[in-house]
Rosetta silent file (secondary structure, phi, psi, omega in degrees, C-alpha in Angstrom):
SEQUENCE: XXXXXXXXXXXXXXXXXXXXXXXXXXXXXXXXXXXXXXXXXXXXXXXXXXXXXXXXXXXXXXXXXXXXXXXXXXXXXXXX
SCORE:     score description
SCORE:     0.000 S_00000001
   1 L     0.000  136.777 -175.620    0.000   -0.008   -0.082 S_00000001
   2 L   -80.461  160.165  177.333    1.410    3.433   -1.027 S_00000001
   3 H   -63.442  -31.953  171.226    1.598    6.397    1.189 S_00000001
   4 H   -57.796  -48.194  178.174   -1.053    8.015   -0.972 S_00000001
   5 H   -67.425  -41.034  170.779   -3.452    5.119   -0.430 S_00000001
   6 H   -60.309  -44.820  176.340   -2.802    5.249    3.274 S_00000001
   7 H   -72.409  -24.663  171.793   -3.425    8.843    3.596 S_00000001
   8 H   -65.930  -44.124  179.736   -6.606    8.563    1.488 S_00000001
   9 H   -68.914  -35.543  179.659   -8.028    5.919    3.803 S_00000001
  10 H   -65.272  -35.005 -176.851   -6.839    7.894    6.858 S_00000001
  11 H   -61.457  -55.974 -179.287   -8.640   11.017    5.505 S_00000001
  12 H   -52.335  -44.061  176.116  -11.913    9.080    5.413 S_00000001
  13 H   -63.372  -48.779  179.631  -11.226    7.801    9.007 S_00000001
  14 H   -62.823  -40.443  175.748  -10.426   11.236   10.337 S_00000001
  15 H   -53.579  -52.006 -172.320  -13.483   12.765    8.729 S_00000001
  16 H   -65.442  -50.212 -174.544  -15.650   10.042   10.334 S_00000001
  17 H   -67.401  -34.608  179.755  -14.039   10.115   13.769 S_00000001
  18 H  -100.790    1.451  173.236  -13.901   13.878   14.099 S_00000001
  19 L    53.894   44.316 -179.376  -17.146   14.382   12.343 S_00000001
  20 L  -137.348  108.366 -174.860  -15.690   16.997    9.939 S_00000001
  21 L   -69.701  -12.702 -174.017  -16.212   16.338    6.241 S_00000001
  22 L  -105.182   -1.903 -178.446  -13.624   19.064    5.297 S_00000001
  23 L   -61.821  131.401 -179.676  -10.746   17.695    7.345 S_00000001
  24 L  -126.110   98.774  177.588   -7.666   17.218    5.413 S_00000001
  25 L   -69.548  156.030  175.751   -5.003   15.343    7.449 S_00000001
  26 L  -141.846  164.122  177.990   -1.352   15.839    6.465 S_00000001
  27 L   -55.006  -29.630 -177.664    1.861   14.246    7.654 S_00000001
  28 L   -89.777    2.959 -173.555    2.593   17.254   10.007 S_00000001
  29 L   -77.972  136.508  178.321   -0.917   17.336   11.483 S_00000001
  30 L  -125.851  177.411 -177.815   -0.953   16.657   15.286 S_00000001
  31 H   -62.578  -31.006 -177.370   -3.765   16.518   17.855 S_00000001
  32 H   -64.585  -21.442  178.347   -3.272   20.197   18.571 S_00000001
  33 H   -75.698  -16.378 -175.663   -4.435   20.943   14.999 S_00000001
  34 L  -123.475  110.171 -166.847   -7.809   19.479   15.509 S_00000001
  35 L   -64.507  -28.065  178.887   -9.966   20.961   18.281 S_00000001
  36 L   -79.480   -7.946 -167.140  -12.072   17.849   18.691 S_00000001
  37 L   -81.903   87.023  176.739   -8.902   15.592   19.006 S_00000001
  38 L  -112.390 -177.785 -178.046   -8.949   14.724   22.816 S_00000001
  39 H   -63.485  -34.087  174.798   -7.925   11.580   24.654 S_00000001
  40 H   -66.145  -49.621  178.107  -11.153    9.811   24.017 S_00000001
  41 H   -60.156  -31.881 -178.630  -11.286   10.600   20.266 S_00000001
  42 H   -65.972  -50.167  177.306   -7.627    9.575   20.113 S_00000001
  43 H   -61.583  -46.658  174.404   -8.518    6.057   21.406 S_00000001
  44 H   -52.790  -45.907  176.094  -11.445    5.926   18.995 S_00000001
  45 H   -56.672  -47.496  179.653   -9.199    6.966   16.170 S_00000001
  46 H   -66.208  -42.388 -179.881   -6.574    4.321   16.890 S_00000001
  47 H   -67.155  -37.272  172.176   -9.186    1.600   17.194 S_00000001
  48 H   -67.631  -37.305  175.238  -10.836    2.637   13.919 S_00000001
  49 H   -63.728  -44.908 -179.592   -7.388    2.726   12.209 S_00000001
  50 H   -58.314  -47.068 -179.806   -6.570   -0.686   13.521 S_00000001
  51 H   -64.741  -48.017 -178.123   -9.870   -2.133   12.270 S_00000001
  52 H   -57.502  -38.285 -177.047   -9.766   -0.417    8.873 S_00000001
  53 H   -98.024   -3.447 -179.556   -6.105   -1.550    8.173 S_00000001
  54 L    52.031   57.619  179.434   -6.535   -4.891   10.025 S_00000001
  55 L  -132.689  164.773  171.295   -3.443   -4.227   12.174 S_00000001
  56 L  -127.694  138.680  170.507   -2.836   -4.039   15.992 S_00000001
  57 L  -109.539  147.863  169.612   -0.758   -1.443   17.741 S_00000001
  58 L   -82.160  159.897  177.703    1.020   -1.777   20.989 S_00000001
  59 H   -54.625  -46.601 -172.814    0.654    0.873   23.720 S_00000001
  60 H   -67.343  -34.037 -178.048    4.308    1.818   23.210 S_00000001
  61 H   -66.587  -40.438 -176.614    3.889    2.101   19.425 S_00000001
  62 H   -74.110  -30.353 -178.196    1.013    4.536   19.917 S_00000001
  63 H   -71.257  -14.855  177.121    2.898    6.456   22.534 S_00000001
  64 L   -96.037    1.630  178.782    5.671    7.270   20.076 S_00000001
  65 L   -72.917  115.129 -179.326    3.208    8.815   17.567 S_00000001
  66 L  -104.468  -19.879 -177.124    3.810   12.620   17.364 S_00000001
  67 L  -163.203  173.132 -179.213    1.896   13.342   14.167 S_00000001
  68 H   -56.325  -38.047 -179.384   -0.090   11.836   11.258 S_00000001
  69 H   -64.233  -36.123  178.193    3.137   11.117    9.370 S_00000001
  70 H   -70.752  -31.606  172.037    4.446    8.952   12.243 S_00000001
  71 H   -61.083  -48.366  179.617    1.088    7.100   12.046 S_00000001
  72 H   -56.705  -47.023 -175.121    1.432    6.690    8.287 S_00000001
  73 H   -68.839  -38.528  178.787    4.971    5.292    8.742 S_00000001
  74 H   -66.993  -41.182  176.141    3.894    2.918   11.452 S_00000001
  75 H   -63.383  -42.257 -178.694    1.001    1.634    9.172 S_00000001
  76 H   -56.062  -47.595 -173.942    3.576    1.363    6.188 S_00000001
  77 H   -69.955  -34.937  176.789    5.704   -0.865    8.466 S_00000001
  78 H   -76.914  -25.557 -178.270    2.829   -3.094    9.602 S_00000001
  79 H   -83.857  -13.025  174.767    1.433   -3.450    6.070 S_00000001
  80 L    79.878    0.000    0.000    4.913   -4.578    4.856 S_00000001
């Protein structure tokens, strides 16, 4: 799966989780860039991403995520 395919799928997930049809995630986007992104929505986001991509994250992997780019890189590594 390419970075563009991952970002496209993540865009749909972000729009759903944060209930914002205009949201355009980028590699540099952080939780601070989305007003609705709190700890509860973060958990929901991670669970939705895991389900959509059929992967599992460890707590330490999630802890190292600083931005959407880190999430994309983690997904790329999981998807091989």
